[in-house]
Steps between C-alpha positions, in 0.01 A plus 500: 500500500159411653420269209839329524456442874151362448611255231801394710269426792273288277799304372619435855156373603474274196853362543457432873165322483528319165855391462505399863243226435192669654194334345209583726330738741585866538845445345360400164235770518764768554711340225220516242403853595857611422501357147559750219540284193492481124404225252756373248224441245494349150817301547491158667123467466523519120505168307871567459686782668534788255190416291306782673783751474674462839805304601604539861847641545708500817541878487127542548534387861761770568260756355205373700685477832671832438163671460388376840277209407532196729313228311475366149202292390612253234222347286600157364338263251589174674235303314640600159834341593368185665410151380132446422495163677624384842740578655447836328868590523591861431792536264836533667590793277196700612559414866857616469382828350255557785774427751731747328239775527441420866874514567521841334219630720633345822845645438346850504293432813177486300217273597319311225157369423511207261155509335354233274360665187392387155345165597192493277431134571433553871256783418305307239520140623593528867413148606709349221799714596475486882772236550732662245451840669586361843796305362648813345504672840626193679798502266568864577467435874746210488744694284508808722444344843742663740607758239378840385315567826400841362303341216121460536301263283186641341316185402293640213454831329142625469281187528206537258292329229406149620690539823203566726556581862418141602730345241783743564487443877522123449792516252677764706481283812661212314793720390537657845520153658771384264704817535475490879629141510802582285576849632308572822634851553419640153275808500205451262302770320137423423243697295128458449299429187372744235852603402619552863233761555513666845132422559571130457760457773195395703469194275831360616485198734834537669664191658451477876860596570525851360864563596708580196205602283443833325180603324530684171282689256563688176359842429423651158164665565366668293632255241385725211745761625799290608497273193382744232649427163653170619620312189411163652134602529355667187186597697714744699579716201168683532594618847805702387491845656311400808620698804499439873444814704490366852148635547295413811337219299839372381636498854189336640551197271869476595433527870217246489718244323790546741270503801377152400856367491578676831197343668602156377854554635366613837271202526759238397814657642667451160702789353427630150720574203369695200696283262421694182370849424582741223370711215615450143739753345241581232284668763492871564810565707340732755227243559750217509706672768193600699355147497834338591549732793144445624531122492843501665385731779189296567708181519749656740228651717355155554834329565510318168831442324502561122675407177456725197424351161740532329875569466561530127198380294167663409451662845868576540655720769845453343632538146772241442618676183568837662558355848264752656209473736165658427535784747129561535415137576789477746370810672150348508649193663674713759839390372625841380 
């Protein structure tokens, strides 16, 4: 009963402050702190939905909302479905699919984060893709202006490679300006360089008007544990069997990383969302549960919202074939 009451209270906070149009100040801070989310990974950020083994179904939103989650982060590959030359139009079919997913979420009272993934061009040749990047988000802003108020735009997943802090800040500012002109009230989610590392939130040069902005970071440290045996990275095979004990040294690293993000948030007044964190299913299950619980508790203790990676792919907390949650991960997330 205590867990049910706690989750109900979080849902009420999120609904009141986010669907009511609150985009700044203490309202947004409370809203973000109440986020308990999950990533719908390997679906719309694939070159074509289904190529990476996941197709989003409407029933998933019933499952997610029924379990007490209040936000779904939806990675999307906008660039893969857009023209290479101006006006860089995104295909109508893909936009319709995104809108369908947002409607499914909104109908269940779930907030969404629409996050741009899988844009290799912006990472490798940022200057050449700056205008296209901004144009993609301007299209989204125009399409959804006045609609889906519970949808936040995460401008870019994990800036890295040739996106240095200086370059990313410049390109980000261009996109923010265009989105703000088309859809002034839209909440924007911004992460730092080096794969949205918590230590690099400090590299963000936030626009002068910080209302409606959320900082984000992703957390997979130690990577050799959380990604051990990952099929997309052959180097990780040698780390199979690595455990995470939650030793004093382990916890010191975790607390140092989160303290850096907390200090940035206190200095800027911008709330923080841990947009991704998770440990692969190939990991030792005791360690996986222990690590997940430690990260979740540290986030909540610092007033950060969170979104677990992921729903039904390599880090899954739900088996879509058996229609069952991973009980241990749900317990680690405080959802059981």
